N, C-alpha and C positions, 0 to 999 in steps of 0.2 A: 854198741851204744848203751850206756848205763841208764837205769830207770831214773836216777837222780838228774841226769842231764835232760832227759825228756820232760820231766816235771818242771825243771827250770825254764826250758824253752816255752812250754805251754803257759806257765805263769807270766812270763815276759810278754807273750802275745796278748793275754787277757788284760794286763796292765796297759799295754799300748792301745788296745781297743778302747778302753775306758778313757784314756787320756785323749784319744781322738774324738770320742763321742761328746765329752763334756764341753770342749770349746765349740762344738757345733751348736749346742743348745744356747751357749752364751752368745755366739755369733747371731743366731736367729733372733734372740731377744734384743740384741743391740740394733739389728736391722729394723725390727718392729718399732723400737723406741725412736729411731732416727727418721721414721716415716717411709722407709723403703719396704712397703707392705708386700709387694709382689715377690721380692727377693726373700723376705722373711717367710712367706708362705712356702716357697720352694725349699728353704732350709729346714723348716719344720717337717715338710713332707719327706725329705730325704732321711731325717732322723727316724720318722715313723717306719720307713721301709727297712731300716737297719735294726732298730731297737724294738719294733712292734708298736701297736697302737695302745694308747692309754687315754682316759677321759681328759686329763689335763693337756696332753699334747694335741689331741684333736680339737680341744677348745681353743688353744692358742692358734692352731692352724685355721680354724673357722674365723677367729677374730681377724687374722691377717687377710684372709680373702674378703671378709666383710669390709674392712677398711680400704681394700683395693677396688671395691665396687663389683666384685665377682659374686653375685647373689647365688648362683648355682652351686658353686663349691662351698660357699659359706653355709647355705642351708644343708648341703650334704653332710658336712663335717660337724655342724651343730647337732644334726639328727643322729649321727653315729656316736658322738660323744654322749648324748643323752641316753642312747640305748645302752651304752656301757655303764653309765652312772645316773640312773633316773632320779636319785635322791639329791643330786647337786642342783641347788636352787639357782645358782648363777648361770649354769648351762641352760636350765629350763627357761629362765627369764629371757636370755638372749635368743633362744629358739623361738619363743612366743613373739618376741619383738620383731624378729625377722619375718616370721610367718605373717604378721600383720602388715608389714611393708610390702610383701609379695601380694597379699590380698588387695591392698590399695592399688598396686600397679595393674593387677588383673581387672579390677573394677573400672579403672580409667580406660582400659582397652574396650570395654563394653560400650562406651560413649552413650550412656544413658539407658541402655537396654535393661529391662527388668529380669536379669538372670543372676542367680546366686553364684558367688565365687568361693563360698565357704563349703567345707565338707558337710554332708547331710547331718541332721540332728541325730545325736547318738541315742540309741535305744538303751533300756535298762541293762540288757545283757552286754552291750558294747561297753557301757560305762564300767560295769563290773569286771569285764575282761581286761580293760585298760588298767583298772586299779590293781588287779591281781598280777597280770602278766607283763605289763609295760612299765609300771611305776615302782615295782619292787623286784630286785634281782633274785635270780634263782638261788644263789648262795644264802640269801637272807631267809627265804622260805625253808631251805634245807636245815639251816641252823635252828630255826624255830621248831621244825619237826623233830629234830634230835632232842631238844630240850623237853618238849612235850612227852616224848617217848620215855625219857629218863624219869620224868615225874609220874608217868603211867606205871613204870616198874616200882617206884616208891609206893604208890597207892596199892599195887598188887601185894607188895610185902606187908603193908599195914593190914590189909584184909586177911592175909594168910596167917600172920604171926601175932596179931594183937588179940587180946581176949575181950577188950572193951567193945560192947555192941555198937556204940555210937561211932567209934573210930573205924570199925569194920565196915559199917554202912557207908561212912565217908570214903573209905578206901575203895569200896566196890563201885559206887556211883561216880566218884571222882575219876577213878581209873577208866571207867567206860567212856566218860566225856573226853578225857585226855587222849584216849586211843583214837576216837573219832576225829578229834582236832589234829592229831599227829598225821593221820591218813590224809586229811584235807590239805595240810601243809605240803605233804609230799606231792599231791596232785597239783597244787599251785606251783610248786617248784618245777615240775615238768612243763606246765603251761608257760612259765616264764622262760625256761630254757628253749622251748620250741619257738617262742616269739623271737628270742635273741638270734636263733639260727635261721629265721625265716628270711626270704628274699622277695616278698610280695609288695614292697613299697619302693618307690623311685622318686627321684628329683629331676625336674626338667633342667637340662644343662644348656640347651640351645637358647639363644638370646630371646627370640620371640617366634613362636610357631603354633599353628592350630592343630587340634586333633582331627583325624580324618575318618570318614565313614567306613572305608574299607582299607585293608593293609596294602595299599598301592600308592605310588607317587602320583598317579593320575586321578586318584579319588577326590571327591569334593570334600571340603572342610565340614567337620561335624561341630565345630565350635569357633568362637572368635580366637584371635591370637592370644596365647597364654605366655606369661612372662617367665623369665629365668628364675628358678628357685621354687616353682610350683611343685607341690608334693601330690603324688597320686598313689592309689592302690592299683596293683597289676592284677587284672582279672582273667586275662587270656594271653596267649602268645602264638605267633606264626613263626615256623622254623624253616630252614633251608633243607636241602636233601641230606645234609650231614647231621641234622638235628640241632643246629645252632640257632638260637632265636634271632630273628631279623626284624620283627615287629612285635610291639606289646599293645594289647588293648588295655587302656588305663581308665580309671574313673576318679573324678574329683567329687562329684555329687550327681544327683539324678538329672541335672541339666547339662553337665559337662562330662562326656564319656566318648571315647573313640580310640583310634589307632595312632601310634607314633613309632618312628624308627627307633630301634635299640640304641643307635649311636647318638640320639638326641637326649637320652636320659642316663642316669647313673643309679644303680641299686643302692639303697641305704643299707 
């Protein structure tokens, strides 16, 4: 079998794959435009499984679930899309809008009780971490680090090879500052990458369910019923004998914390 024949077959397969994938996207868009949101969501999901996830694809998937009234999957995929592209204002706006709708639903379940359904007030360090790790991609910090390091090398060259005293001082102190900034950007890049790879946040997928005091179906509720789409921080887990998680201890705020089955949530 000749190499030319193998290359031709491989090229034909690639063309066939793209010819198959493109109509799928077109079909999903047509289903969405026609109002068949559940089928559109399934079509976008199948594309994501084949082609991989992108912010735009996840955003379309989330929109489809939102229109279909599936707040759990809508919140899940808005959150994943935002994690992939935190600079996208449209994704952020939709995520915040849906978060407010879930908060309203949770507040209605309290039936007048004075309990917060919002995440705890953020400390300065939490706000700083979110601004660094969550709202800027790791690649952006890496690029800035490289630019600063190149400028640092320029400053070093100025200091070593220029005879002008003022330029040498500028090169020395400027290089020192740029080196510190470059190291800081590298640290920020690692923080952002670590956040991207983290799995300590989850979305409630069950329609309505309370958190429990203990990781047991017989346990008493630790909260009122919470609505589909509620986002939590995972702070602990209970595993089976094989080490697979069966229960998560989750936290919304200081008032709402407890255990929930793994099958009732999805990891962001």
